[in-house]
C-alpha positions as CSV (number, residue, x, y, z in Angstrom):
1,M,-28.3,-49.5,11.2
2,S,-31.8,-49.3,11.3
3,K,-34.4,-51.1,14.0
4,L,-35.4,-54.7,13.0
5,L,-39.3,-55.4,13.4
6,L,-39.8,-58.8,14.2
7,F,-43.8,-58.3,15.1
8,D,-46.2,-55.3,15.9
9,F,-49.4,-56.6,16.9
10,S,-51.2,-53.2,16.5
11,V,-50.8,-53.2,13.0
12,T,-50.7,-56.8,11.8
13,S,-53.8,-58.8,11.5
14,N,-52.9,-62.1,11.4
15,W,-51.5,-63.6,14.4
16,S,-51.9,-67.2,13.1
17,A,-47.9,-67.9,13.6
18,W,-47.9,-67.1,17.5
19,E,-49.0,-70.6,19.3
20,V,-49.8,-71.1,23.4
21,E,-47.6,-73.6,24.6
22,N,-48.4,-74.8,28.3
23,D,-46.9,-77.2,30.8
24,V,-50.0,-79.5,29.8
25,V,-47.6,-80.6,27.1
26,M,-45.7,-82.6,30.1
27,G,-49.2,-83.3,32.2
28,G,-49.4,-79.9,33.8
29,N,-52.6,-77.8,34.3
30,S,-51.8,-74.4,33.4
31,T,-54.1,-72.3,31.0
32,A,-53.3,-69.6,28.7
33,R,-54.6,-67.5,25.8
34,L,-53.7,-64.5,23.6
35,E,-56.4,-62.3,22.4
36,R,-56.6,-58.8,20.7
37,S,-57.0,-55.4,23.2
38,E,-59.3,-52.7,21.8
39,S,-56.0,-50.6,20.6
40,G,-55.1,-54.1,18.7
41,N,-52.2,-55.2,21.2
42,A,-51.9,-59.0,22.1
43,I,-53.2,-59.6,25.5
44,F,-51.3,-62.8,26.9
45,T,-53.4,-64.1,29.8
46,G,-54.4,-66.7,32.1
47,H,-53.8,-68.9,35.1
48,V,-50.2,-71.0,36.2
49,S,-51.0,-73.9,38.3
50,L,-48.3,-76.6,39.9
51,E,-50.5,-79.3,39.7
52,N,-49.4,-82.1,38.2
53,N,-45.8,-80.8,38.2
54,G,-46.5,-78.1,35.8
55,G,-45.8,-74.5,36.3
56,F,-45.3,-72.5,33.0
57,A,-47.2,-71.0,30.3
58,S,-46.1,-69.5,27.1
59,V,-46.8,-68.1,23.6
60,Q,-44.4,-68.4,20.9
61,Y,-43.5,-67.5,17.2
62,H,-42.1,-69.3,14.7
63,F,-41.0,-67.9,11.5
64,P,-38.3,-68.4,9.0
65,S,-34.5,-67.8,10.0
66,K,-34.0,-63.9,10.0
67,N,-30.7,-62.8,10.0
68,I,-29.8,-60.6,13.0
69,K,-26.1,-60.5,12.4
70,G,-24.8,-56.6,14.2
71,Y,-27.8,-56.4,16.5
72,K,-27.3,-55.9,20.1
73,K,-30.4,-56.2,21.8
74,A,-34.2,-56.4,21.9
75,L,-36.9,-54.0,22.7
76,I,-39.9,-55.1,23.6
77,L,-43.3,-52.5,24.2
78,L,-45.1,-53.7,26.7
79,K,-47.4,-53.7,29.8
80,G,-47.5,-56.1,32.2
81,D,-49.0,-57.0,35.8
82,G,-46.1,-56.4,38.1
83,K,-44.8,-60.3,37.7
84,S,-41.8,-61.3,36.1
85,Y,-42.1,-62.9,32.9
86,Q,-39.3,-64.6,30.3
87,F,-38.3,-63.2,26.8
88,R,-37.0,-66.1,24.9
89,M,-35.2,-66.8,21.1
90,K,-34.1,-69.7,19.1
91,A,-31.7,-69.4,16.5
92,N,-32.8,-72.6,15.3
93,L,-36.2,-74.4,15.7
94,Q,-34.1,-78.0,16.2
95,D,-32.1,-76.3,18.9
96,R,-32.7,-78.0,22.4
97,A,-31.8,-74.6,24.3
98,S,-33.6,-71.7,24.1
99,Y,-31.8,-68.5,25.3
100,I,-33.9,-66.7,28.2
101,Y,-33.6,-63.4,29.7
102,T,-36.1,-62.3,32.5
103,F,-37.7,-59.2,33.1
104,K,-40.1,-57.7,36.1
105,T,-42.6,-55.5,34.5
106,T,-44.3,-52.6,36.7
107,G,-47.8,-52.4,35.5
108,E,-46.8,-49.8,33.3
109,W,-46.0,-49.1,29.8
110,Q,-42.8,-50.0,29.6
111,T,-39.9,-50.7,27.2
112,I,-38.1,-53.8,27.8
113,E,-34.5,-53.9,27.0
114,V,-33.0,-57.2,26.2
115,P,-29.0,-57.2,26.0
116,L,-28.7,-60.2,23.3
117,K,-25.4,-61.4,24.7
118,E,-26.8,-61.9,28.1
119,M,-29.4,-64.4,27.3
120,E,-28.6,-67.8,29.0
121,P,-29.1,-71.1,27.5
122,V,-31.7,-73.4,29.3
123,F,-33.2,-76.7,28.7
124,R,-36.5,-77.3,30.7
125,G,-35.8,-74.9,33.1
126,R,-31.8,-76.0,33.7
127,K,-29.3,-73.7,32.6
128,L,-26.6,-74.8,30.5
129,D,-23.1,-75.3,30.3
130,L,-23.0,-73.4,26.8
131,P,-21.8,-69.5,26.1
132,N,-24.4,-66.7,25.9
133,F,-26.9,-66.0,22.7
134,S,-24.3,-65.4,20.2
135,A,-26.3,-66.6,16.8
136,E,-26.6,-64.4,13.7
137,S,-30.0,-65.8,12.9
138,I,-33.0,-66.6,15.0
139,Q,-36.3,-68.5,14.2
140,E,-38.5,-68.5,17.8
141,I,-39.1,-65.6,20.1
142,R,-41.4,-66.6,23.0
143,F,-42.8,-65.1,26.0
144,S,-43.2,-67.2,29.1
145,I,-44.0,-67.2,32.8
146,G,-43.2,-69.4,35.3
147,N,-42.3,-67.8,38.6
148,K,-42.6,-71.7,40.6
149,K,-45.9,-70.1,42.0
150,A,-49.6,-70.6,41.1
151,E,-50.9,-67.2,39.7
152,D,-53.0,-65.5,37.4
153,F,-51.4,-63.4,35.1
154,R,-52.0,-60.6,31.9
155,L,-48.9,-59.7,29.7
156,E,-50.2,-57.0,26.7
157,I,-47.3,-56.8,24.3
158,D,-47.6,-54.0,21.3
159,K,-44.1,-54.5,19.7
160,I,-41.1,-56.6,19.4
161,E,-37.8,-55.2,17.6
162,L,-34.0,-55.4,17.5
163,E,-31.7,-52.6,17.3
């Protein structure tokens, strides 16, 4: 089975389907933006604030349902800042639960391997009593930071694919 490309920032000029969503949706004060690096990668950068019960920043990509039957893991080529981030997936945009996998960045380019069956169901920061990810299709991927502290962040993303 060949790899399934979900998004390659360095070869895709139209990023309009990517959208920043921060804790401002619930009264928080975090800021974030998505910019293009000189090499064409996405740079997700900003500041997480704990004011007004805030504490997260995220960038999401919605797309028509993709069949992912048979794929076992996500491969994400990125360069972080040494902080922990979450990769999230939703099978269906109407689902309450997001399936999350937390990873730590090294400050160097790295390929994060996300075993799909280890992604845990979460809603508003709380783990749900549901099985781990087992869907055969997806409609959303998202990167999020929310380490329970106020901090600046910078995550450079090249591409996301399934294997």
